[in-house]
DSSP file (Angstrom, degrees, kcal/mol; ACC not computed):
  #  RESIDUE AA STRUCTURE BP1 BP2  ACC     N-H-->O    O-->H-N    N-H-->O    O-->H-N    TCO  KAPPA ALPHA  PHI   PSI    X-CA   Y-CA   Z-CA
    1    1 A X              0   0    0      0, 0.0     2,-0.3     0, 0.0    31,-0.2   0.000 360.0 360.0 360.0 134.9    5.4   -5.2  -13.8
    2    2 A X        -     0   0    0     25,-0.1    31,-2.6     2,-0.0     2,-0.6  -0.861 360.0-123.2-123.7 161.0    6.0   -3.7  -10.4
    3    3 A X  E     -a   33   0A   0     -2,-0.3    91,-3.3    29,-0.2    92,-1.2  -0.934  27.1-165.2-105.0 118.6    4.9   -4.5   -6.9
    4    4 A X  E     -ab  34  95A   0     29,-3.1    31,-2.9    -2,-0.6     2,-0.5  -0.917   7.4-152.1-107.6 118.2    3.1   -1.6   -5.2
    5    5 A X  E     -ab  35  96A   0     90,-2.5    92,-3.4    -2,-0.6     2,-0.6  -0.761   8.0-160.2 -84.2 131.2    2.6   -1.7   -1.4
    6    6 A X  E     - b   0  97A   0     29,-2.5    31,-0.4    -2,-0.5     2,-0.4  -0.967  13.9-174.3-114.7 118.2   -0.5    0.2   -0.4
    7    7 A X  E     + b   0  98A   0     90,-3.3    92,-2.9    -2,-0.6     2,-0.3  -0.873  19.7 118.7-117.0 141.6   -0.3    1.1    3.3
    8    8 A X        -     0   0    0     -2,-0.4    35,-0.2    90,-0.2    92,-0.2  -0.957  57.3 -54.8 175.5 174.4   -2.9    2.8    5.5
    9    9 A X    >   -     0   0    0     90,-0.5    33,-2.4    -2,-0.3     3,-0.6  -0.255  28.3-138.3 -72.1 149.4   -5.1    2.4    8.5
   10   10 A X  T 3  S+     0   0    0      1,-0.3     2,-0.4    31,-0.2    31,-0.2   0.734 108.3  55.2 -73.6 -22.5   -7.6   -0.3    9.1
   11   11 A X  T 3  S+     0   0    0     29,-0.1    -1,-0.3    30,-0.1    -2,-0.1  -0.411  89.2 174.2-102.8  55.4  -10.0    2.3   10.5
   12   12 A X    <   -     0   0    0     -3,-0.6     2,-0.1    -2,-0.4    29,-0.1  -0.195  32.7-117.6 -65.8 148.7   -9.7    4.3    7.2
   13   13 A X     >  -     0   0    0      1,-0.1     4,-2.5     4,-0.0     5,-0.2  -0.423  34.0-105.9 -72.9 161.0  -11.8    7.4    6.5
   14   14 A X  H  > S+     0   0    0      1,-0.2     4,-2.5     2,-0.2     5,-0.2   0.886 123.1  51.9 -56.9 -37.8  -14.1    7.1    3.5
   15   15 A X  H  > S+     0   0    0      2,-0.2     4,-2.5     1,-0.2    -1,-0.2   0.918 109.1  49.0 -65.7 -42.4  -11.7    9.4    1.5
   16   16 A X  H  > S+     0   0    0      2,-0.2     4,-2.4     1,-0.2    -2,-0.2   0.925 112.8  47.6 -62.7 -43.9   -8.7    7.2    2.4
   17   17 A X  H  X S+     0   0    0     -4,-2.5     4,-2.4     2,-0.2    -2,-0.2   0.920 112.4  48.9 -63.6 -44.1  -10.6    4.0    1.3
   18   18 A X  H  X S+     0   0    0     -4,-2.5     4,-2.3    -5,-0.2    -1,-0.2   0.907 112.9  47.6 -63.1 -41.2  -11.8    5.6   -1.9
   19   19 A X  H  X S+     0   0    0     -4,-2.5     4,-2.6     2,-0.2     5,-0.2   0.891 110.5  51.3 -68.6 -38.6   -8.3    6.8   -2.7
   20   20 A X  H  X S+     0   0    0     -4,-2.4     4,-2.5     2,-0.2     5,-0.2   0.916 111.3  48.3 -62.8 -42.5   -6.7    3.4   -2.0
   21   21 A X  H  X S+     0   0    0     -4,-2.4     4,-2.4     2,-0.2    -2,-0.2   0.918 111.5  50.3 -63.3 -42.9   -9.3    1.7   -4.2
   22   22 A X  H  X S+     0   0    0     -4,-2.3     4,-2.3     2,-0.2    -2,-0.2   0.935 113.1  45.1 -59.9 -48.6   -8.6    4.3   -7.0
   23   23 A X  H  X S+     0   0    0     -4,-2.6     4,-2.6     1,-0.2    -1,-0.2   0.910 113.9  49.0 -65.0 -43.1   -4.8    3.8   -6.8
   24   24 A X  H  X S+     0   0    0     -4,-2.5     4,-2.7     2,-0.2    -1,-0.2   0.885 110.0  51.2 -66.2 -38.1   -5.0    0.0   -6.7
   25   25 A X  H  X S+     0   0    0     -4,-2.4     4,-2.7    -5,-0.2    -1,-0.2   0.938 110.6  48.9 -63.3 -45.2   -7.4   -0.1   -9.6
   26   26 A X  H  X S+     0   0    0     -4,-2.3     4,-1.2     2,-0.2    -2,-0.2   0.936 111.3  50.6 -57.7 -46.7   -5.0    2.0  -11.6
   27   27 A X  H ><>S+     0   0    0     -4,-2.6     5,-2.8     1,-0.2     3,-0.6   0.931 112.0  46.3 -58.1 -47.6   -2.1   -0.3  -10.6
   28   28 A X  H ><5S+     0   0    0     -4,-2.7     3,-1.9     1,-0.2    -1,-0.2   0.910 109.3  54.1 -62.7 -43.0   -4.0   -3.4  -11.7
   29   29 A X  H 3<5S+     0   0    0     -4,-2.7    -1,-0.2     1,-0.3    -2,-0.2   0.732 109.0  50.4 -64.8 -20.9   -5.0   -1.9  -15.0
   30   30 A X  T <<5S-     0   0    0     -4,-1.2    -1,-0.3    -3,-0.6    -2,-0.2   0.198 123.9-102.1-102.9  14.6   -1.4   -1.1  -15.7
   31   31 A X  T < 5S+     0   0    0     -3,-1.9     2,-0.2     1,-0.3    -3,-0.2   0.634  75.8 136.1  82.6  15.1   -0.2   -4.7  -14.9
   32   32 A X      < -     0   0    0     -5,-2.8    24,-0.5    -6,-0.2     2,-0.4  -0.632  52.5-122.8 -96.5 156.1    1.2   -4.1  -11.4
   33   33 A X  E     -a    3   0A   0    -31,-2.6   -29,-3.1    -2,-0.2     2,-0.5  -0.807  19.9-141.3 -96.4 134.7    0.7   -6.3   -8.4
   34   34 A X  E     -ac   4  57A   0     22,-2.5    24,-2.9    -2,-0.4     2,-0.4  -0.853  16.6-170.2 -98.4 128.8   -0.8   -4.7   -5.2
   35   35 A X  E     +ac   5  58A   0    -31,-2.9   -29,-2.5    -2,-0.5     2,-0.3  -0.959  16.9 153.7-117.9 136.2    0.6   -5.8   -1.9
   36   36 A X  E     - c   0  59A   0     22,-2.6    24,-2.8    -2,-0.4   -29,-0.1  -0.890  58.3 -89.6-149.8 179.1   -1.0   -4.8    1.4
   37   37 A X        -     0   0    0    -31,-0.4    25,-0.3    -2,-0.3    22,-0.1   0.570  57.9-130.1 -75.6  -9.4   -1.4   -5.9    5.0
   38   38 A X  S    S+     0   0    0     20,-0.2    32,-2.4     1,-0.2    35,-0.1   0.442  70.2  91.7  84.9   1.1   -4.5   -7.9    4.0
   39   39 A X  S    S-     0   0    0      1,-0.3    -1,-0.2    30,-0.2    31,-0.1   0.175  78.0 -49.6-106.1-136.2   -7.1   -6.7    6.6
   40   40 A X  S >  S+     0   0    0      3,-0.2     3,-1.4     4,-0.1    -1,-0.3  -0.097  92.4  26.8 -93.9-170.7   -9.7   -3.9    6.6
   41   41 A X  T 3> S+     0   0    0      1,-0.3     4,-2.5     2,-0.2   -31,-0.2  -0.344 128.6   2.5  63.8-129.6   -9.8   -0.3    5.8
   42   42 A X  H 3> S+     0   0    0    -33,-2.4     4,-2.4     1,-0.2    -1,-0.3   0.866 135.1  55.1 -58.0 -37.5   -7.2    0.9    3.3
   43   43 A X  H <> S+     0   0    0     -3,-1.4     4,-2.0   -35,-0.2    -1,-0.2   0.931 110.2  43.7 -64.4 -46.2   -6.0   -2.6    2.9
   44   44 A X  H  > S+     0   0    0      1,-0.2     4,-2.4     2,-0.2    -2,-0.2   0.891 113.1  52.5 -65.2 -40.3   -9.4   -4.0    2.0
   45   45 A X  H  X S+     0   0    0     -4,-2.5     4,-2.5     2,-0.2    -2,-0.2   0.886 108.1  51.5 -63.7 -38.6  -10.1   -1.0   -0.3
   46   46 A X  H  X S+     0   0    0     -4,-2.4     4,-2.4     2,-0.2    -2,-0.2   0.917 110.0  48.8 -64.3 -42.6   -6.7   -1.7   -2.1
   47   47 A X  H  X S+     0   0    0     -4,-2.0     4,-2.2     1,-0.2    -2,-0.2   0.907 111.9  49.6 -62.7 -41.0   -7.7   -5.4   -2.6
   48   48 A X  H  X S+     0   0    0     -4,-2.4     4,-2.6     2,-0.2    -2,-0.2   0.906 110.7  49.9 -64.9 -41.6  -11.1   -4.3   -4.0
   49   49 A X  H  X S+     0   0    0     -4,-2.5     4,-1.7     2,-0.2    -2,-0.2   0.910 110.2  49.7 -63.8 -42.2   -9.5   -1.8   -6.4
   50   50 A X  H  <>S+     0   0    0     -4,-2.4     5,-3.1     1,-0.2    -1,-0.2   0.911 112.3  48.4 -62.9 -41.4   -7.0   -4.4   -7.7
   51   51 A X  H ><5S+     0   0    0     -4,-2.2     3,-1.6     1,-0.2    -2,-0.2   0.916 109.8  51.6 -64.3 -42.9   -9.9   -6.9   -8.2
   52   52 A X  H 3<5S+     0   0    0     -4,-2.6    -1,-0.2     1,-0.3    -2,-0.2   0.817 109.6  51.1 -64.1 -29.7  -12.0   -4.2  -10.0
   53   53 A X  T 3<5S-     0   0    0     -4,-1.7    -1,-0.3    -5,-0.2    -2,-0.2   0.378 118.3-112.3 -88.3   4.6   -9.0   -3.5  -12.3
   54   54 A X  T < 5S+     0   0    0     -3,-1.6    -3,-0.2     1,-0.2    -2,-0.1   0.740  76.3 122.3  75.3  23.3   -8.6   -7.2  -13.1
   55   55 A X      < -     0   0    0     -5,-3.1     2,-0.4    -6,-0.2    -1,-0.2  -0.280  62.8 -91.0-110.3-167.0   -5.3   -7.5  -11.3
   56   56 A X        -     0   0    0    -24,-0.5   -22,-2.5    -2,-0.1     2,-0.4  -0.873  30.1-171.9-111.2 136.9   -3.6   -9.4   -8.5
   57   57 A X  E     -c   34   0A   0     -2,-0.4    18,-2.2   -24,-0.2    17,-1.2  -0.990   6.3-159.5-129.0 141.8   -3.4   -8.4   -4.8
   58   58 A X  E     -cd  35  75A   0    -24,-2.9   -22,-2.6    -2,-0.4     2,-0.6  -0.978   4.9-157.8-121.1 127.3   -1.4  -10.1   -2.1
   59   59 A X  E     -cd  36  76A   0     16,-2.9    18,-3.0    -2,-0.5     2,-1.0  -0.928   4.7-158.0-108.5 121.8   -2.2   -9.7    1.6
   60   60 A X  E     - d   0  77A   0    -24,-2.8    18,-0.2    -2,-0.6   -21,-0.1  -0.828  23.6-154.6 -96.0  98.3    0.5  -10.3    4.2
   61   61 A X  E     - d   0  78A   0     16,-2.1    18,-2.2    -2,-1.0    20,-0.4  -0.435  15.4-140.3 -80.2 146.3   -1.6  -11.0    7.2
   62   62 A X  S    S+     0   0    0    -25,-0.3    20,-2.9    17,-0.2    -1,-0.1   0.817  78.8  66.3 -74.7 -29.8   -0.3  -10.4   10.7
   63   63 A X  S    S-     0   0    0      2,-0.2    17,-1.9    17,-0.2    18,-0.3  -0.204  91.1-107.0 -90.3 179.0   -1.7  -13.6   12.3
   64   64 A X  S    S+     0   0    0     15,-0.2     2,-0.2    16,-0.2    14,-0.2   0.465  99.0  48.5 -84.9  -2.2   -1.0  -17.3   11.8
   65   65 A X  S    S-     0   0    0      2,-0.1    -2,-0.2    12,-0.1    15,-0.2  -0.784  86.1-112.8-129.5 174.7   -4.3  -17.9    9.9
   66   66 A X    >   +     0   0    0     -2,-0.2     3,-1.9    12,-0.1    11,-0.0   0.364  68.9 134.1 -88.2   4.7   -6.2  -16.3    7.1
   67   67 A X  T 3  S+     0   0    0      1,-0.3    -4,-0.2    -6,-0.0    -2,-0.1  -0.291  71.5  15.8 -57.1 134.3   -9.0  -15.2    9.4
   68   68 A X  T 3  S+     0   0    0      1,-0.3    -1,-0.3   -29,-0.1     3,-0.1   0.459  87.1 152.1  83.1   1.2  -10.1  -11.7    8.8
   69   69 A X    <   -     0   0    0     -3,-1.9    -1,-0.3     1,-0.1   -30,-0.2  -0.340  58.3 -97.3 -65.4 145.0   -8.5  -11.4    5.4
   70   70 A X    >   -     0   0    0    -32,-2.4     3,-1.6     1,-0.1    -1,-0.1  -0.448  31.8-135.0 -59.8 129.1  -10.0   -9.0    3.0
   71   71 A X  T 3  S+     0   0    0      1,-0.3    -1,-0.1    -2,-0.2    -2,-0.1   0.725  98.5  61.3 -65.7 -21.1  -12.3  -11.1    0.8
   72   72 A X  T 3  S+     0   0    0    -28,-0.1    -1,-0.3     2,-0.0   -15,-0.1   0.548  76.5 117.8 -83.9  -5.8  -11.1   -9.4   -2.5
   73   73 A X    <   -     0   0    0     -3,-1.6     3,-0.1     1,-0.1   -15,-0.1  -0.296  54.2-154.5 -61.5 143.5   -7.5  -10.5   -2.1
   74   74 A X  S    S+     0   0    0    -17,-1.2     2,-0.4     1,-0.3   -16,-0.2   0.875  83.8  20.5 -80.5 -43.4   -6.1  -12.8   -4.7
   75   75 A X  E     -d   58   0A   0    -18,-2.2   -16,-2.9     2,-0.0     2,-0.5  -0.992  67.5-165.4-130.6 132.7   -3.4  -14.3   -2.4
   76   76 A X  E     -d   59   0A   0     -2,-0.4     2,-0.5   -18,-0.2   -16,-0.2  -0.981   3.3-171.9-120.2 129.8   -3.4  -14.3    1.4
   77   77 A X  E     -d   60   0A   0    -18,-3.0   -16,-2.1    -2,-0.5     2,-0.6  -0.929  13.1-151.1-122.9 106.1   -0.3  -15.2    3.3
   78   78 A X  E     +d   61   0A   0     -2,-0.5   -16,-0.2   -18,-0.2   -14,-0.1  -0.666  17.1 179.1 -75.5 119.9   -0.6  -15.6    7.1
   79   79 A X        -     0   0    0    -18,-2.2   -15,-0.2    -2,-0.6   -17,-0.2   0.761  25.4-145.1 -94.6 -27.0    2.8  -14.6    8.5
   80   80 A X  S    S+     0   0    0    -17,-1.9   -16,-0.2   -19,-0.4   -17,-0.2   0.663  70.6 111.3  68.6  14.6    2.3  -15.0   12.2
   81   81 A X    >   -     0   0    0    -20,-0.4     3,-1.8     1,-0.3   -18,-0.2   0.452  60.6-156.1-101.8  -2.8    4.6  -12.0   12.6
   82   82 A X  G >  S-     0   0    0    -20,-2.9     3,-1.7     1,-0.3    -1,-0.3  -0.370  75.0  -9.9  59.9-138.8    2.2   -9.4   13.9
   83   83 A X  G >  S+     0   0    0      1,-0.3     3,-2.2     2,-0.2     4,-0.3   0.693 123.9  79.3 -66.8 -17.7    3.4   -5.9   13.1
   84   84 A X  G X> S+     0   0    0     -3,-1.8     3,-1.2     1,-0.3     4,-0.7   0.705  75.1  76.9 -64.3 -16.0    6.8   -7.3   12.1
   85   85 A X  H <> S+     0   0    0     -3,-1.7     4,-2.4     1,-0.2    -1,-0.3   0.737  75.2  78.8 -63.9 -19.7    5.1   -8.1    8.8
   86   86 A X  H <> S+     0   0    0     -3,-2.2     4,-2.2     1,-0.2    -1,-0.2   0.865  89.7  53.4 -56.7 -36.2    5.4   -4.4    7.9
   87   87 A X  H <> S+     0   0    0     -3,-1.2     4,-2.6    -4,-0.3    -1,-0.2   0.898 107.7  50.1 -66.2 -39.8    9.1   -5.1    7.1
   88   88 A X  H  X S+     0   0    0     -4,-0.7     4,-1.7     2,-0.2    -2,-0.2   0.914 109.0  52.7 -62.6 -42.2    8.1   -7.9    4.7
   89   89 A X  H  < S+     0   0    0     -4,-2.4     4,-0.5     1,-0.2    -2,-0.2   0.936 112.8  43.6 -58.9 -47.9    5.5   -5.6    3.0
   90   90 A X  H >< S+     0   0    0     -4,-2.2     3,-1.2     1,-0.2    -2,-0.2   0.916 113.9  49.3 -65.7 -44.2    8.1   -2.9    2.5
   91   91 A X  H 3< S+     0   0    0     -4,-2.6    -1,-0.2     1,-0.3    -2,-0.2   0.732 108.1  54.9 -71.9 -20.3   10.8   -5.2    1.3
   92   92 A X  T 3< S+     0   0    0     -4,-1.7     2,-0.3    -5,-0.2    -1,-0.3   0.575  98.6  87.0 -82.4  -9.6    8.4   -6.9   -1.2
   93   93 A X    <   -     0   0    0     -3,-1.2   -89,-0.2    -4,-0.5     3,-0.1  -0.645  56.5-163.6-101.5 147.3    7.6   -3.6   -2.8
   94   94 A X  S    S+     0   0    0    -91,-3.3    24,-0.6     1,-0.4     2,-0.3   0.707  92.9  11.5 -87.2 -27.5    9.1   -1.5   -5.6
   95   95 A X  E    S-be   4 118A   0    -92,-1.2   -90,-2.5    22,-0.1     2,-0.5  -0.985  71.3-144.2-147.7 141.6    7.2    1.5   -4.3
   96   96 A X  E     -be   5 119A   0     22,-2.8    24,-2.4    -2,-0.3     2,-0.6  -0.949   9.5-162.2-109.8 129.2    5.2    2.1   -1.1
   97   97 A X  E     -be   6 120A   0    -92,-3.4   -90,-3.3    -2,-0.5     2,-0.5  -0.955   6.5-163.0-108.7 119.6    2.0    4.3   -1.3
   98   98 A X  E     -be   7 121A   0     22,-2.5    24,-2.8    -2,-0.6     2,-0.5  -0.912   9.1-179.7-106.3 123.6    0.9    5.6    2.1
   99   99 A X  E     - e   0 122A   0    -92,-2.9   -90,-0.5    -2,-0.5    24,-0.2  -0.981  56.6 -14.7-125.3 119.5   -2.7    6.8    2.3
  100  100 A X  S    S-     0   0    0     22,-2.3     2,-0.4    -2,-0.5    25,-0.3  -0.202  86.1 -83.8  77.8-177.4   -3.9    8.1    5.6
  101  101 A X        +     0   0    0     23,-0.2     2,-0.3   -93,-0.1    -1,-0.1  -0.983  50.1 138.3-141.1 134.5   -2.2    7.6    8.9
  102  102 A X     >  -     0   0    0     -2,-0.4     4,-2.4   -93,-0.1     5,-0.2  -0.909  62.9 -95.0-150.0 172.7   -1.9    5.0   11.6
  103  103 A X  H  > S+     0   0    0     -2,-0.3     4,-2.3     1,-0.2     5,-0.2   0.888 126.4  52.1 -62.9 -37.3    1.1    3.7   13.6
  104  104 A X  H  > S+     0   0    0      2,-0.2     4,-2.2     1,-0.2    -1,-0.2   0.902 108.4  50.8 -63.9 -40.3    1.4    0.8   11.2
  105  105 A X  H  > S+     0   0    0      1,-0.2     4,-2.7     2,-0.2    -2,-0.2   0.916 109.6  51.1 -61.4 -43.2    1.5    3.3    8.3
  106  106 A X  H  X S+     0   0    0     -4,-2.4     4,-2.7     1,-0.2    -2,-0.2   0.909 109.3  49.8 -61.8 -42.3    4.2    5.3   10.0
  107  107 A X  H  X S+     0   0    0     -4,-2.3     4,-2.4     2,-0.2    -1,-0.2   0.908 112.7  46.9 -65.8 -39.6    6.3    2.2   10.6
  108  108 A X  H  X S+     0   0    0     -4,-2.2     4,-2.3     2,-0.2    -2,-0.2   0.908 112.9  49.3 -67.2 -41.3    6.0    1.1    7.0
  109  109 A X  H  X S+     0   0    0     -4,-2.7     4,-2.6     2,-0.2     5,-0.2   0.937 112.7  47.6 -61.8 -46.4    6.8    4.6    5.8
  110  110 A X  H  X S+     0   0    0     -4,-2.7     4,-2.7     1,-0.2    -2,-0.2   0.910 112.0  49.3 -63.0 -43.1    9.9    4.8    8.1
  111  111 A X  H  X S+     0   0    0     -4,-2.4     4,-2.1    -5,-0.2     6,-0.3   0.898 111.8  49.6 -63.2 -39.7   11.1    1.3    7.0
  112  112 A X  H  X>S+     0   0    0     -4,-2.3     5,-2.2     2,-0.2     4,-0.8   0.952 113.3  44.6 -64.9 -49.3   10.7    2.3    3.3
  113  113 A X  H ><5S+     0   0    0     -4,-2.6     3,-0.8     1,-0.2    -2,-0.2   0.925 114.2  50.9 -60.3 -44.2   12.6    5.6    3.7
  114  114 A X  H 3<5S+     0   0    0     -4,-2.7    -1,-0.2     1,-0.2    -2,-0.2   0.857 115.6  40.9 -62.5 -36.8   15.3    3.9    5.7
  115  115 A X  H 3<5S-     0   0    0     -4,-2.1    -1,-0.2    -5,-0.2    -2,-0.2   0.382 116.4-108.0 -97.6   4.3   15.8    1.1    3.2
  116  116 A X  T <<5 +     0   0    0     -3,-0.8     2,-0.5    -4,-0.8    -3,-0.2   0.631  67.1 145.6  84.4  13.1   15.6    3.3    0.1
  117  117 A X      < -     0   0    0     -5,-2.2    -1,-0.3    -6,-0.3   -22,-0.1  -0.747  55.1-113.2 -83.1 126.4   12.2    2.1   -1.2
  118  118 A X  E     -e   95   0A   0    -24,-0.6   -22,-2.8    -2,-0.5     2,-0.4  -0.265  32.3-155.3 -61.1 145.7   10.4    5.1   -2.8
  119  119 A X  E     -ef  96 134A   0     14,-2.3    16,-2.6   -24,-0.2     2,-0.5  -0.979  14.0-162.5-126.3 134.6    7.3    6.4   -1.0
  120  120 A X  E     -ef  97 135A   0    -24,-2.4   -22,-2.5    -2,-0.4     2,-0.5  -0.986  21.9-158.1-111.8 124.3    4.3    8.3   -2.4
  121  121 A X  E     +ef  98 136A   0     14,-2.9    16,-2.8    -2,-0.5     2,-0.4  -0.892  17.1 179.1-114.9 128.7    2.4    9.9    0.5
  122  122 A X  E    S-ef  99 137A   0    -24,-2.8   -22,-2.3    -2,-0.5    16,-0.1  -0.965  76.4 -24.9-128.6 113.5   -1.2   11.1    0.5
  123  123 A X  S    S+     0   0    0     14,-0.6     2,-0.2    -2,-0.4    -1,-0.1   0.917 112.8 105.7  51.6  51.4   -2.6   12.6    3.7
  124  124 A X  S    S-     0   0    0    -25,-0.1    -1,-0.2   -26,-0.1   -23,-0.2  -0.727  77.3 -47.3-141.1-171.3   -0.1   10.8    5.9
  125  125 A X        -     0   0    0    -25,-0.3     2,-0.4    -2,-0.2    -1,-0.1  -0.375  45.6-166.7 -63.6 139.8    3.0   11.2    8.0
  126  126 A X        -     0   0    0     -2,-0.1     4,-0.0    -3,-0.0    -1,-0.0  -0.892  12.5-144.0-132.5 104.8    5.8   13.2    6.3
  127  127 A X        -     0   0    0     -2,-0.4     3,-0.2     1,-0.1     7,-0.1  -0.335  15.4-128.5 -67.3 148.5    9.2   13.0    8.0
  128  128 A X  S    S+     0   0    0      1,-0.2     2,-0.6     3,-0.0    -1,-0.1   0.821 100.2  47.0 -65.3 -31.2   11.3   16.1    7.9
  129  129 A X        +     0   0    0      1,-0.1    -1,-0.2     2,-0.1    -2,-0.1  -0.819  65.0 116.1-121.0  94.0   14.3   14.2    6.6
  130  130 A X    >>  -     0   0    0     -2,-0.6     3,-1.8    -3,-0.2     4,-1.0  -0.311  45.6-168.1-144.7  54.5   13.5   11.9    3.7
  131  131 A X  T 34 S-     0   0    0      1,-0.3    -2,-0.1     2,-0.2    -3,-0.0  -0.228  70.0 -15.1 -58.9 122.5   15.5   13.5    0.8
  132  132 A X  T 34 S+     0   0    0      2,-0.2    -1,-0.3     1,-0.1     3,-0.1   0.462 121.7  83.7  71.1   0.7   14.6   12.1   -2.5
  133  133 A X  T <4 S+     0   0    0     -3,-1.8   -14,-2.3     1,-0.2     2,-0.4   0.543  83.5  51.7-112.4  -9.6   12.8    9.1   -1.1
  134  134 A X  E  <  -f  119   0A   0     -4,-1.0     2,-0.5   -16,-0.2    -2,-0.2  -0.993  55.5-168.5-135.5 131.5    9.4   10.5   -0.4
  135  135 A X  E     -f  120   0A   0    -16,-2.6   -14,-2.9    -2,-0.4     2,-0.5  -0.976  12.9-152.8-118.4 119.1    7.0   12.5   -2.6
  136  136 A X  E     +f  121   0A   0     -2,-0.5     2,-0.2   -16,-0.2   -14,-0.2  -0.799  20.6 178.5 -92.6 129.4    4.0   14.1   -0.9
  137  137 A X  E     -f  122   0A   0    -16,-2.8   -14,-0.6    -2,-0.5     3,-0.1  -0.771  30.5-135.9-126.6 171.3    1.0   14.5   -3.2
  138  138 A X  S    S+     0   0    0     -2,-0.2     2,-0.3   -16,-0.1   -16,-0.1   0.470  76.7  22.4-110.5  -3.2   -2.6   15.9   -2.8
  139  139 A X  S  > S-     0   0    0      1,-0.1     4,-1.7  -120,-0.0    -1,-0.1  -0.983  74.3-107.4-156.9 164.4   -4.9   13.4   -4.5
  140  140 A X  H  > S+     0   0    0     -2,-0.3     4,-2.3     1,-0.2     5,-0.2   0.873 119.6  56.8 -63.0 -37.1   -5.2    9.8   -5.7
  141  141 A X  H  > S+     0   0    0      1,-0.2     4,-2.1     2,-0.2    -1,-0.2   0.894 106.5  49.4 -61.3 -39.1   -4.8   11.1   -9.3
  142  142 A X  H  > S+     0   0    0      2,-0.2     4,-2.4     1,-0.2    -1,-0.2   0.839 106.9  55.6 -69.8 -32.3   -1.5   12.6   -8.3
  143  143 A X  H  X S+     0   0    0     -4,-1.7     4,-2.7     2,-0.2    -2,-0.2   0.956 109.5  46.7 -59.6 -48.9   -0.4    9.3   -6.7
  144  144 A X  H  X S+     0   0    0     -4,-2.3     4,-2.7     1,-0.2    -2,-0.2   0.884 111.3  51.1 -62.5 -39.8   -1.1    7.6  -10.0
  145  145 A X  H  X S+     0   0    0     -4,-2.1     4,-2.3     2,-0.2    -1,-0.2   0.919 111.5  47.9 -62.3 -43.6    0.8   10.3  -12.0
  146  146 A X  H  X S+     0   0    0     -4,-2.4     4,-2.5     2,-0.2    -2,-0.2   0.909 112.6  48.6 -64.3 -42.1    3.8    9.9   -9.7
  147  147 A X  H  X S+     0   0    0     -4,-2.7     4,-3.3     2,-0.2     5,-0.3   0.928 110.4  50.9 -63.5 -44.8    3.7    6.1  -10.0
  148  148 A X  H  X S+     0   0    0     -4,-2.7     4,-1.5     1,-0.2    -2,-0.2   0.914 112.5  47.1 -59.5 -43.0    3.5    6.3  -13.8
  149  149 A X  H  < S+     0   0    0     -4,-2.3    -1,-0.2    -5,-0.2    -2,-0.2   0.921 118.0  41.0 -64.6 -44.7    6.5    8.6  -13.8
  150  150 A X  H >< S+     0   0    0     -4,-2.5     3,-0.8     1,-0.2    -2,-0.2   0.909 118.7  43.7 -71.4 -42.6    8.5    6.5  -11.5
  151  151 A X  H 3< S+     0   0    0     -4,-3.3    -1,-0.2     1,-0.2    -2,-0.2   0.689 111.5  52.1 -81.7 -19.0    7.6    3.1  -12.9
  152  152 A X  T 3<        0   0    0     -4,-1.5    -1,-0.2    -5,-0.3    -2,-0.1   0.035 360.0 360.0-109.3  27.7    7.9    3.9  -16.5
  153  153 A X    <         0   0    0     -3,-0.8    -1,-0.2     0, 0.0    -2,-0.1   0.472 360.0 360.0 -74.0 360.0   11.4    5.4  -16.6
């Protein structure tokens, strides 16, 4: 079992939300835990995908309460840390999946690369220097293939 952080914007495009749900469902069906920021957009889609796959999702919320949490989350943890929760999300993960782009996604991607947590990137920021730590892919199916390869070594 691995912990997969799924990161992406709260104002996700329909494609980003669909891909987040697809990846989270795959993760749940393969016995992995999905960790996300716990709110809307990509985060809510990830929680829904994990639920549809019969798995567990954990939302690390920015505020001091559970208000606004995605309803499909299994566990909600209000951190009261605002954007600083991004570091908790990355450090709780064995792999970070970034889908779409927002400033929060960029901060999580940068923290993951900086701390050596592998990143799979789909339609998001791609830093010029992330040797061996970031894999850019073109579809949700390719995200799942990359995860399967990395997690089942």
